[in-house]
C-alpha positions as MATLAB code, in Angstrom:
seq = 'MAPDRTVRIAVALALCGLAAVAAAQQSIFVCSDAKGRTISGDRPPAECVGAIRELRSDGSVRRVIEPPLTPEQKAARAAEERRQREEAEKQRTQMRKDLALLETYASEEEIENARARALATRQALIERATRRMEEHKRERKKLDNEAEFYAKREMPDKLKRAFEGNAALMRSEEKIIADARAEMQRINERFDAERKRWRELVSAGAMPVQRSPSSVQ';
ca = [
      37.482  190.211   59.235;
      38.111  193.299   57.626;
      41.457  193.212   54.800;
      43.080  196.005   56.818;
      42.761  194.560   59.982;
      44.476  191.532   58.976;
      47.334  193.299   57.710;
      47.637  195.097   61.232;
      47.343  191.790   62.940;
      50.034  189.978   60.407;
      52.101  193.509   60.763;
      51.881  193.232   64.604;
      52.663  189.145   64.746;
      55.996  189.737   61.902;
      57.175  192.547   64.795;
      56.277  190.492   68.064;
      58.432  187.392   66.040;
      61.373  190.220   65.392;
      61.657  191.456   68.901;
      61.802  187.722   70.151;
      64.653  187.339   67.769;
      66.708  190.039   68.953;
      65.782  189.044   72.200;
      67.185  185.478   71.567;
      70.116  187.428   70.207;
      70.878  189.540   72.565;
      74.684  188.456   74.779;
      75.553  189.372   78.158;
      78.769  189.269   78.882;
      80.282  188.427   81.995;
      83.696  188.305   84.019;
      85.581  189.225   87.495;
      87.331  191.922   87.604;
      91.117  192.158   89.365;
      89.230  192.348   92.699;
      87.466  189.127   92.069;
      84.238  191.341   91.354;
      81.477  190.038   88.895;
      80.637  192.603   86.369;
      78.740  192.494   83.100;
      77.545  194.358   79.947;
      76.498  194.493   76.836;
      79.615  194.256   75.578;
      83.152  192.919   76.758;
      83.664  194.790   80.178;
      87.174  196.480   79.859;
      88.099  195.511   83.438;
      87.951  191.854   82.466;
      90.340  189.739   84.084;
      90.870  185.985   82.968;
      87.339  184.515   80.433;
      84.685  186.603   79.479;
      81.288  184.256   79.075;
      78.513  185.283   76.631;
      75.707  184.294   77.609;
      72.401  183.887   76.112;
      69.070  185.749   77.451;
      68.136  182.700   79.214;
      71.273  181.547   80.791;
      72.869  180.054   79.055;
      76.781  179.860   77.789;
      76.963  180.724   73.768;
      80.594  181.147   74.101;
      84.049  181.666   75.980;
      86.314  184.354   74.983;
      89.944  183.383   76.242;
      91.763  186.483   77.821;
      94.825  187.568   75.574;
      98.182  185.723   76.096;
     101.087  187.601   77.993;
     104.412  186.788   76.752;
     105.351  184.376   79.334;
     102.097  182.897   77.806;
     103.328  182.659   74.064;
     106.327  181.830   74.874;
     105.807  178.804   76.703;
     102.781  177.869   74.034;
     105.151  178.259   71.155;
     107.759  176.170   72.965;
     104.868  173.473   73.945;
     103.928  173.526   69.973;
     107.385  172.971   68.798;
     108.207  170.297   71.548;
     105.326  168.602   70.148;
     106.162  168.943   66.056;
     109.358  167.666   67.165;
     108.082  164.901   69.146;
     105.701  163.975   65.959;
     108.784  164.173   64.009;
     110.875  161.884   66.257;
     107.816  159.224   65.898;
     107.351  159.655   62.215;
     111.611  158.831   61.988;
     111.184  156.024   64.384;
     108.740  154.438   62.068;
     110.595  154.603   58.828;
     113.851  153.332   60.987;
     111.466  149.996   62.150;
     110.023  149.468   58.820;
     113.299  149.731   57.490;
     114.655  147.217   60.088;
     111.871  144.714   59.197;
     112.494  144.916   55.402;
     116.342  144.307   55.768;
     116.349  141.757   58.284;
     114.093  138.798   58.137;
     115.941  136.793   61.205;
     118.018  137.412   64.335;
     120.816  135.293   61.841;
     120.630  137.885   58.853;
     121.345  140.472   61.349;
     124.658  138.833   62.536;
     125.595  138.086   59.100;
     125.571  141.674   58.741;
     127.278  142.730   61.393;
     130.078  140.132   61.048;
     130.693  141.534   57.187;
     130.993  144.724   58.501;
     133.527  143.934   60.962;
     135.031  141.769   58.458;
     135.836  144.740   55.806;
     137.248  146.906   59.159;
     139.476  143.934   60.898;
     141.034  143.482   56.963;
     142.302  147.370   57.106;
     143.484  146.587   60.598;
     145.262  143.539   59.496;
     146.963  145.570   56.277;
     147.912  148.345   58.346;
     149.652  145.621   61.065;
     151.570  144.392   58.360;
     152.703  147.445   56.937;
     153.790  148.469   60.552;
     155.867  145.286   60.614;
     157.573  146.088   57.645;
     158.151  150.010   59.227;
     159.266  148.765   61.945;
     162.188  146.207   60.343;
     163.295  149.418   58.529;
     163.201  151.143   61.785;
     166.244  148.563   63.105;
     167.864  149.068   59.717;
     168.472  153.107   60.389;
     168.987  152.513   64.260;
     171.902  150.279   62.892;
     172.941  153.272   60.183;
     172.688  155.285   62.976;
     175.219  153.740   65.015;
     178.213  154.606   63.368;
     177.493  158.351   63.991;
     176.804  158.492   67.794;
     179.750  160.356   68.035;
     179.483  162.947   65.262;
     176.402  164.718   63.236;
     173.820  162.266   61.381;
     173.674  163.097   57.844;
     170.433  165.273   56.663;
     169.294  162.238   54.296;
     169.790  159.828   57.267;
     167.845  162.181   59.383;
     164.596  162.513   57.032;
     164.697  158.769   56.343;
     163.997  158.744   60.197;
     161.116  161.563   60.172;
     159.496  159.779   57.109;
     159.759  156.250   58.925;
     157.753  158.440   62.303;
     155.181  159.836   60.054;
     154.670  156.462   58.382;
     154.367  154.656   61.698;
     152.167  157.062   62.737;
     149.578  156.688   59.971;
     149.702  153.292   60.336;
     148.808  153.518   63.673;
     145.591  156.286   63.059;
     144.158  153.740   60.836;
     144.275  151.151   63.360;
     142.533  153.568   66.152;
     140.116  154.720   63.691;
     138.984  150.977   62.224;
     139.326  149.609   65.946;
     136.685  152.592   66.643;
     134.543  151.750   63.975;
     134.174  148.637   64.955;
     132.617  149.225   68.515;
     130.364  151.648   66.661;
     129.112  149.060   64.353;
     128.807  146.564   67.521;
     126.854  149.256   69.430;
     124.671  149.676   66.262;
     124.327  146.057   65.473;
     123.508  146.076   69.257;
     120.649  148.128   68.929;
     119.031  147.217   66.024;
     119.131  143.657   66.867;
     117.606  144.937   70.145;
     114.682  146.718   68.843;
     114.391  143.776   65.821;
     113.605  141.865   68.783;
     111.018  144.550   70.419;
     108.775  144.559   66.997;
     108.751  140.913   66.296;
     107.444  140.339   70.223;
     105.020  142.980   69.507;
     103.547  140.843   66.490;
     105.668  142.814   63.494;
     105.943  141.005   60.598;
     109.119  141.032   59.007;
     110.580  140.353   55.536;
     109.882  136.504   54.564;
     112.472  135.065   52.540;
     112.262  132.677   49.350;
     113.805  129.254   50.323;
     115.765  129.828   47.218;
     116.526  133.552   48.805;
     118.170  131.971   51.527;
     122.058  131.418   51.678;
];
């Protein structure tokens, strides 16, 4: 075979190959317009409403081009992504709490012992405030007895200030007692929740901290 003929054949084959590759890479963009009619083109048609399918020359789908989001859709997507992030953070927080719970208490008895210690501290506050209240009441009785001498005349300023001071002290002790009782209620609610969650975790197979015999009180 002559060399020039061989070259021509090789060039022709190369051109055919390039043409085949180019044809394979060509795309047809297909979509629907506002009236539901199917339209197509070698570029994404401007009339498209909704997703656009990019088809290969053999009719198979190369990719799907989603339509741009409306402001409402963007807001909805952002809200959903924010909700998912918050839910993931909530789950991570709960996992940390669960781990801390299992590492803190080896048994329900330990939970109840911790509750008792926390309550005892507030109960001691109440008892001290109650004793002071009794002292203030006795002082008030003395002031009442002294005030009887001034039933028909003006009470001295010093005695008035003593009554005011006594009343302020009584209110202070009452607040201490009320705050301590409210805190005791919160303590009970917290330990009730921790005991319930501890039971759930252990029932599900979680392993709480293990105490050595020497560390058990």
